[in-house]
C-alpha positions as CSV (number, residue, x, y, z in Angstrom):
1,X,115.8,116.8,114.9
2,X,116.4,120.0,115.7
3,X,117.5,120.6,119.2
4,X,115.8,124.2,118.9
5,X,112.1,125.6,118.7
6,X,111.5,128.2,116.5
7,X,111.0,129.3,112.7
8,X,114.7,127.2,112.0
9,X,114.9,123.7,112.3
10,X,117.7,121.6,111.8
11,X,117.8,117.3,110.8
12,X,120.4,114.9,110.2
13,X,119.4,112.9,107.3
14,X,121.7,109.4,107.2
15,X,122.1,109.7,103.6
16,X,125.6,110.4,101.9
17,X,125.4,112.2,98.2
18,X,126.6,110.1,95.0
19,X,130.1,112.0,92.9
20,X,130.3,114.0,97.2
21,X,134.3,114.0,96.8
22,X,137.4,112.4,98.5
23,X,136.4,113.1,101.7
24,X,132.3,111.3,102.1
25,X,130.0,114.5,102.9
26,X,126.2,113.5,104.7
27,X,123.3,115.7,104.6
28,X,121.7,118.1,106.5
29,X,118.0,119.4,105.7
30,X,117.1,122.8,107.2
31,X,113.8,123.6,107.6
32,X,112.2,127.6,107.7
33,X,108.8,127.8,108.7
34,X,108.4,131.6,109.6
35,X,106.1,133.9,109.2
36,X,107.7,137.3,109.1
37,X,109.3,137.6,106.0
38,X,111.6,136.0,103.7
39,X,114.1,133.3,104.8
40,X,117.6,133.4,105.7
41,X,119.2,133.0,102.6
42,X,123.2,131.9,103.9
43,X,123.9,129.9,106.9
44,X,127.7,129.1,108.7
45,X,128.0,125.2,109.9
46,X,131.5,124.3,111.9
47,X,133.4,127.1,110.1
48,X,131.7,127.1,106.5
49,X,129.2,129.1,104.9
50,X,126.8,128.0,103.0
51,X,124.2,129.4,100.2
52,X,120.6,128.8,100.9
53,X,117.9,127.7,97.7
54,X,114.8,127.2,99.7
55,X,112.7,124.0,98.2
56,X,109.4,124.9,99.2
57,X,107.2,121.5,100.4
58,X,102.9,123.1,101.0
59,X,104.0,126.6,100.0
60,X,106.5,129.0,98.8
61,X,107.0,132.8,98.7
62,X,108.4,135.4,100.9
63,X,106.1,133.9,103.9
64,X,108.9,130.8,103.7
65,X,106.3,128.2,105.0
66,X,107.2,124.9,104.8
67,X,110.7,125.6,102.7
68,X,113.6,122.9,102.9
69,X,116.8,122.6,101.7
70,X,119.8,119.9,101.9
71,X,123.1,121.3,102.8
72,X,126.1,118.6,102.8
73,X,128.3,118.5,105.6
74,X,131.7,116.9,106.4
75,X,131.3,112.9,107.8
76,X,132.5,112.1,110.9
77,X,132.6,108.9,113.3
78,X,130.7,108.7,116.1
79,X,128.0,111.4,117.7
80,X,128.4,115.7,117.4
81,X,126.3,118.5,117.8
82,X,126.3,120.9,115.0
83,X,124.9,124.1,114.7
84,X,123.4,126.0,111.9
85,X,123.3,129.9,112.2
86,X,121.5,131.3,109.7
87,X,120.8,135.2,108.2
88,X,118.8,137.1,105.6
89,X,122.0,139.4,103.8
90,X,120.7,142.1,100.9
91,X,117.6,144.0,100.6
92,X,116.2,143.2,103.9
93,X,116.4,143.8,107.6
94,X,119.6,141.3,109.1
95,X,118.2,138.8,111.2
96,X,120.7,136.3,112.4
97,X,119.1,132.9,114.2
98,X,119.9,129.9,114.8
99,X,119.3,125.5,115.8
100,X,121.2,122.9,116.2
101,X,120.7,118.6,115.8
102,X,122.7,116.0,117.1
103,X,124.6,113.9,114.2
104,X,125.8,110.4,113.7
105,X,127.9,109.0,111.8
106,X,125.7,108.1,108.0
107,X,126.0,103.8,107.8
108,X,126.1,102.7,104.4
109,X,122.3,101.6,104.7
110,X,120.6,99.5,102.1
111,X,116.8,99.3,101.7
112,X,115.7,95.4,100.2
113,X,112.3,96.2,98.6
114,X,110.4,93.3,98.4
115,X,107.3,93.6,96.4
116,X,103.9,91.6,96.9
117,X,100.5,92.2,97.2
118,X,99.0,91.2,100.8
119,X,96.4,88.2,100.0
120,X,93.6,89.2,102.2
121,X,90.4,87.7,100.9
122,X,87.0,88.7,100.9
123,X,88.1,92.4,102.8
124,X,88.4,94.4,100.2
125,X,86.3,92.8,97.5
126,X,84.5,90.0,96.8
127,X,86.0,86.2,96.8
128,X,85.4,85.9,93.1
129,X,87.2,89.7,91.7
130,X,90.0,88.7,94.2
131,X,90.5,85.1,93.0
132,X,90.9,86.7,89.3
133,X,92.8,89.7,89.9
134,X,95.5,87.7,92.0
135,X,95.7,85.7,89.7
136,X,96.2,88.1,87.1
137,X,98.5,89.8,89.0
138,X,101.4,87.6,89.0
139,X,100.7,87.8,85.1
140,X,101.7,91.2,85.4
141,X,104.5,90.5,87.3
142,X,106.0,88.2,84.7
143,X,105.5,91.1,82.2
144,X,107.1,93.3,84.8
145,X,110.0,90.7,84.5
146,X,110.6,91.3,81.2
147,X,110.4,94.6,80.8
148,X,113.4,95.5,83.4
149,X,115.6,92.7,82.4
150,X,118.1,94.3,80.6
151,X,118.3,97.0,84.0
152,X,121.1,96.9,86.1
153,X,120.6,93.7,89.4
154,X,118.8,96.0,91.5
155,X,116.3,97.0,89.5
156,X,115.5,94.4,87.9
157,X,111.6,93.5,88.9
158,X,111.0,90.8,91.6
159,X,107.5,89.6,93.1
160,X,106.9,87.3,96.3
161,X,104.1,85.3,96.2
162,X,102.2,85.9,99.8
163,X,100.1,83.3,99.7
164,X,100.3,79.5,97.2
165,X,96.3,80.1,96.4
166,X,97.1,83.3,94.3
167,X,99.6,80.6,92.0
168,X,96.9,78.4,91.9
169,X,94.5,81.2,90.5
170,X,97.1,82.8,87.9
171,X,97.3,78.9,86.8
172,X,93.4,78.7,86.1
173,X,94.2,81.8,84.3
174,X,96.9,81.5,82.5
175,X,98.1,77.9,81.7
176,X,99.4,78.7,78.8
177,X,102.3,80.7,80.4
178,X,103.2,78.4,83.2
179,X,106.6,77.7,81.6
180,X,107.5,81.0,81.9
181,X,106.6,80.9,85.1
182,X,108.8,78.2,86.4
183,X,111.7,79.8,84.8
184,X,111.3,83.0,86.6
185,X,110.7,81.3,90.2
186,X,114.0,78.9,89.1
187,X,115.9,82.0,88.3
188,X,115.2,83.8,91.6
189,X,112.9,87.0,90.2
190,X,109.8,85.1,91.4
191,X,108.7,83.0,94.8
192,X,106.3,80.4,95.6
193,X,105.3,80.5,99.5
194,X,104.8,77.4,101.1
195,X,101.5,78.7,103.0
196,X,98.4,78.3,100.9
197,X,96.7,81.7,102.9
198,X,97.5,83.8,105.4
199,X,96.1,82.0,108.3
200,X,95.1,82.6,111.9
201,X,95.9,80.0,114.9
202,X,92.4,78.5,114.3
203,X,93.9,75.7,112.4
204,X,93.8,72.4,113.4
205,X,97.5,70.7,112.7
206,X,95.9,68.7,110.2
207,X,94.2,72.2,108.2
208,X,98.2,73.2,108.7
209,X,99.3,70.5,107.0
210,X,96.8,70.9,103.8
211,X,97.6,74.2,103.4
212,X,101.4,73.7,102.7
213,X,100.2,70.6,100.7
214,X,99.5,73.0,96.9
215,X,102.8,74.6,97.2
216,X,105.1,71.5,98.3
217,X,103.6,69.6,95.1
218,X,103.9,72.5,92.6
219,X,107.2,73.4,93.6
220,X,108.3,69.5,93.1
221,X,106.8,68.9,90.0
222,X,108.8,71.6,89.1
223,X,111.4,71.3,90.6
224,X,111.2,74.9,91.8
225,X,112.7,76.4,95.3
226,X,110.4,75.8,98.3
227,X,112.2,77.7,101.3
228,X,110.1,80.9,102.4
229,X,106.5,80.7,103.9
230,X,105.0,84.3,104.7
231,X,101.7,85.0,107.1
232,X,101.0,88.9,106.8
233,X,99.1,91.4,108.7
234,X,97.9,88.1,111.3
235,X,99.1,88.2,115.0
236,X,99.5,84.6,116.4
237,X,99.9,80.9,114.0
238,X,99.1,77.3,116.1
239,X,102.4,75.8,117.6
240,X,102.7,73.1,115.6
241,X,103.6,75.6,111.9
242,X,107.3,75.6,112.3
243,X,108.1,71.7,112.8
244,X,104.9,71.1,109.8
245,X,107.2,74.1,107.4
246,X,110.3,71.8,108.4
247,X,109.1,68.3,107.4
248,X,108.7,70.3,104.3
249,X,111.9,71.6,103.9
250,X,111.0,75.3,104.4
251,X,113.5,77.2,106.6
252,X,112.0,80.3,106.9
253,X,108.9,82.3,108.2
254,X,108.0,86.0,106.8
255,X,105.0,87.8,109.5
256,X,104.1,91.4,110.0
257,X,102.0,91.7,112.8
258,X,99.0,94.0,112.5
259,X,98.6,95.8,115.6
260,X,95.0,97.2,115.2
261,X,93.5,95.4,119.0
262,X,96.9,93.6,119.2
263,X,100.8,94.0,120.0
264,X,103.9,92.5,118.8
265,X,106.8,90.9,119.9
266,X,109.4,93.7,120.6
267,X,112.2,94.3,118.9
268,X,111.0,94.4,115.7
269,X,112.1,94.4,112.8
270,X,113.7,91.8,114.0
271,X,115.3,87.9,113.7
272,X,114.5,84.8,115.6
273,X,114.3,81.3,115.6
274,X,110.9,80.0,116.6
275,X,111.0,76.4,117.5
276,X,108.0,74.1,118.0
277,X,107.7,72.0,121.3
278,X,109.3,69.2,119.6
279,X,112.8,71.4,118.8
280,X,112.0,72.0,115.1
281,X,112.0,75.5,114.3
282,X,112.1,78.7,111.2
283,X,114.4,81.9,111.0
284,X,111.4,84.2,111.5
285,X,111.6,88.0,110.9
286,X,109.5,89.7,112.8
287,X,108.4,93.4,110.9
288,X,106.4,95.5,111.6
289,X,104.3,96.1,108.7
290,X,103.6,94.6,105.2
291,X,103.1,98.0,103.7
292,X,106.1,100.0,104.8
293,X,107.4,100.2,101.3
294,X,104.2,102.0,101.0
295,X,104.0,104.0,104.2
296,X,108.0,105.7,103.1
297,X,106.5,106.3,99.6
298,X,108.4,104.5,97.5
299,X,106.2,102.9,95.6
300,X,105.2,106.5,94.0
301,X,108.3,108.9,93.7
302,X,112.2,109.0,94.9
303,X,112.3,112.8,96.2
304,X,108.5,112.3,97.6
305,X,110.6,109.1,99.8
306,X,113.5,111.0,100.8
307,X,111.9,112.2,104.2
308,X,110.2,109.7,105.2
309,X,113.0,107.6,104.7
310,X,115.5,109.7,106.6
311,X,112.7,109.2,109.2
312,X,112.5,105.9,109.5
313,X,116.1,105.1,109.6
314,X,116.7,107.9,112.4
315,X,114.0,105.9,114.0
316,X,116.1,102.4,113.4
317,X,119.3,103.9,115.0
318,X,117.2,105.4,117.9
319,X,115.8,102.1,118.8
320,X,119.3,100.4,118.2
321,X,118.6,98.7,115.0
322,X,121.9,96.5,114.7
323,X,122.5,96.6,111.1
324,X,122.9,98.2,108.0
325,X,120.3,96.3,106.1
326,X,117.0,96.4,106.3
327,X,113.8,95.0,104.2
328,X,110.9,96.7,103.4
329,X,107.7,95.2,102.6
330,X,105.4,96.6,99.8
331,X,103.5,97.0,96.9
332,X,102.4,98.1,94.0
333,X,100.1,100.6,95.0
334,X,99.3,100.7,98.8
335,X,96.9,98.6,100.0
336,X,95.3,95.2,100.4
337,X,95.1,93.1,97.2
338,X,96.9,95.7,95.2
339,X,98.7,95.1,91.6
340,X,102.7,95.4,90.5
341,X,103.4,98.2,89.1
342,X,106.5,98.4,87.3
343,X,107.4,102.2,88.5
344,X,109.1,100.8,90.9
345,X,112.2,100.4,89.1
346,X,112.5,103.6,88.1
347,X,112.5,104.7,91.6
348,X,115.4,101.9,92.1
349,X,117.0,103.8,89.2
350,X,116.6,107.7,91.0
351,X,117.5,106.5,93.8
352,X,121.0,105.2,93.5
353,X,121.5,107.7,91.3
354,X,121.1,110.4,93.7
355,X,122.4,108.8,96.7
356,X,125.2,106.8,96.8
357,X,124.2,105.6,100.4
358,X,120.9,104.4,101.1
359,X,121.3,102.2,98.0
360,X,117.6,100.9,97.2
361,X,117.5,97.4,95.9
362,X,114.2,95.4,94.8
363,X,114.5,91.3,96.6
364,X,112.2,88.7,97.1
365,X,111.7,87.1,100.7
366,X,114.2,84.2,100.3
367,X,117.2,87.0,99.1
368,X,116.6,88.6,102.4
369,X,116.4,85.6,104.7
370,X,119.8,84.3,102.4
371,X,121.4,87.4,103.7
372,X,119.7,87.5,107.4
373,X,121.2,83.8,108.0
374,X,124.4,84.9,107.2
375,X,125.4,88.0,108.1
376,X,123.0,89.5,111.0
377,X,125.5,91.1,113.4
378,X,124.3,89.4,116.6
379,X,123.6,85.7,117.4
380,X,119.3,85.7,117.1
381,X,118.0,84.3,119.8
382,X,115.8,81.1,119.4
383,X,112.3,81.3,120.9
384,X,110.2,77.7,122.1
385,X,106.8,79.6,122.8
386,X,103.5,79.4,121.6
387,X,102.0,82.3,119.8
388,X,98.1,82.7,120.1
389,X,95.9,85.3,117.9
390,X,95.1,87.8,119.8
391,X,92.4,88.3,116.6
392,X,90.8,84.7,117.6
393,X,87.8,86.5,119.0
394,X,86.6,87.1,115.1
395,X,85.0,83.4,115.3
396,X,82.3,84.8,117.2
397,X,81.3,87.1,114.6
398,X,80.6,83.8,112.8
399,X,79.1,81.3,114.9
400,X,77.4,78.6,112.2
401,X,80.0,78.7,109.8
402,X,82.8,77.9,112.6
403,X,80.5,75.1,114.3
404,X,79.8,73.8,110.5
405,X,83.8,73.8,110.3
406,X,84.7,72.3,113.6
407,X,82.1,70.0,112.9
408,X,83.6,69.0,108.9
409,X,86.9,68.9,110.2
410,X,85.7,66.0,112.4
411,X,84.1,63.9,109.8
412,X,86.9,64.7,107.4
413,X,89.3,63.8,109.6
414,X,86.8,59.9,110.8
415,X,87.0,59.6,107.1
416,X,90.7,59.6,106.9
417,X,90.8,57.3,109.4
418,X,88.5,55.1,108.1
419,X,90.2,55.1,104.9
420,X,93.0,53.5,106.4
421,X,91.5,51.2,108.8
422,X,89.3,49.6,105.5
423,X,92.7,49.7,103.0
424,X,95.4,48.9,104.9
425,X,94.7,46.7,108.4
426,X,91.6,45.2,106.4
427,X,92.5,44.4,103.8
428,X,90.1,45.3,101.9
429,X,90.6,45.9,97.8
430,X,89.1,49.7,97.7
431,X,89.9,49.7,93.7
432,X,86.6,49.4,92.5
433,X,86.0,53.4,93.8
434,X,88.3,54.0,90.8
435,X,85.3,54.9,88.5
436,X,84.3,57.6,90.9
437,X,87.7,58.8,92.3
438,X,87.8,62.2,89.9
439,X,83.9,62.7,92.1
440,X,85.5,62.3,95.0
441,X,88.5,63.7,94.7
442,X,87.0,67.3,94.0
443,X,84.2,67.1,96.5
444,X,87.0,66.0,99.5
445,X,88.9,69.1,97.9
446,X,86.1,71.3,97.9
447,X,85.5,70.5,101.6
448,X,89.1,71.3,102.3
449,X,89.2,74.8,100.5
450,X,86.7,75.9,102.6
451,X,88.1,74.6,105.8
452,X,91.1,76.4,105.0
453,X,89.6,79.1,103.7
454,X,86.9,80.2,106.4
455,X,89.7,79.9,108.9
456,X,92.1,81.6,106.9
457,X,92.6,85.9,108.1
458,X,90.2,88.3,108.2
459,X,87.0,88.5,110.3
460,X,85.1,91.6,108.2
461,X,85.3,92.9,105.2
462,X,87.2,97.2,105.1
463,X,84.5,98.7,106.7
464,X,85.0,96.6,110.0
465,X,81.9,94.6,110.1
466,X,81.7,91.1,109.6
467,X,78.9,90.3,107.7
468,X,80.4,92.6,104.7
469,X,82.2,91.2,101.7
470,X,83.1,88.0,103.1
471,X,79.1,87.2,102.8
472,X,80.5,85.0,99.7
473,X,82.5,82.5,101.6
474,X,79.8,82.2,104.3
475,X,77.9,80.5,101.0
476,X,80.5,78.8,99.9
477,X,80.3,76.7,102.7
478,X,76.7,76.1,102.7
479,X,77.0,74.8,99.4
480,X,78.5,72.6,96.7
481,X,79.8,75.1,94.4
482,X,83.4,74.9,96.2
483,X,83.4,71.9,93.7
484,X,83.5,70.7,89.8
485,X,85.1,73.9,88.9
486,X,81.8,76.0,89.4
487,X,83.3,78.2,91.4
488,X,87.0,81.2,91.2
489,X,88.5,80.0,94.2
490,X,87.2,76.5,94.5
491,X,90.9,74.3,95.1
492,X,90.2,71.9,92.3
493,X,91.5,74.0,89.4
494,X,94.6,75.3,88.9
495,X,96.4,72.0,90.4
496,X,99.8,71.5,90.0
């Protein structure tokens, strides 16, 4: 930013324009907020005179309020102070103003955009409505992939399914598109992730194992790669999670802590290896937000995003972020449970036509982790520590349901232990139950589903009230509509 107070402000952007010539140039931005007459029309920078062509942000005209001009200066290695002297010539009285800023050598930044829809079941809408919506989002993502097939690779649409629950809903709604889904997943344009929904540390070890079963079965059946788990908007997890993920071949865990009433580990964004007590671990990407790309307006317009991206990259440099690539998670529209949109492909194309660096590229979570694993410029630290959830106090907003879930967990565990004893230790033939197997399996799936959905992330609706749209899941826990295909978010439908 400018080192001087006054109507003239100067900011260095870490941008290198296209077609800059043999000597690379980088951008500084001159801003004018004066109100007492026309703005300057020429500027002198390091002995070179520039004509100022102002662009209005919030207004234009003689007041000069909110005007901005992009200038290119020679790129130099290291860090230097650049002073801008500006003047008004011509028909108005001459005036001279000056400002300076610190200019660092612009890195060859690459911004990796990871498209997803954040799964917050019951927070923004009734669970039944969201179940259908998330299923349709994957269908729409497949359509956008087909429409972008002829684009350059960095512009081709990619989609990361944040939870396998969304895949279950898609297959329930569109079983006829399963082959297309599998093809896109196998070619790397769509990624299935391991966890069923976003967790809290209320998940017991057996429930954590259950939460990966759907994705594991699906990917095994269709020979889809399964290497990543995503858990976003969550502040802590059961310490068994790294071991459970590694047990099923998952190597990566993407997080994005919500710091409302919480605090994320620093530094972030950054990678580290998170190990369970037995030493099994995953490479974890500790991100800032699951909507950073939306905050930077990269879903909307390249020009609108430019100043926000410049400020974001300058902040990363100030925080000593060591790499020249960074992951930006985003949705098609800013917000939770939002659909994919094709516009991001155009944003990437428009941006890359205008700027040599930074470059934009659409990626999946696995793409990003593969890059980090091979190219992170520092030694990646390893942490073997527990990670309690700051939001676990939400139990108190659903005391009956929490007690019911805990009691169900104990009963299900007892039932499974009893079956093992009867079948394996006592040698009793349980074949006579085969005729009722489907009914028993359905009831069991419904019970496990109720536990999973009760203990997922999200203890209130979007207004902040614990008794809001989550009420749909409270009713599900108290009834049998969670099984036999009678409920849209039942664990019995959309099976692999």
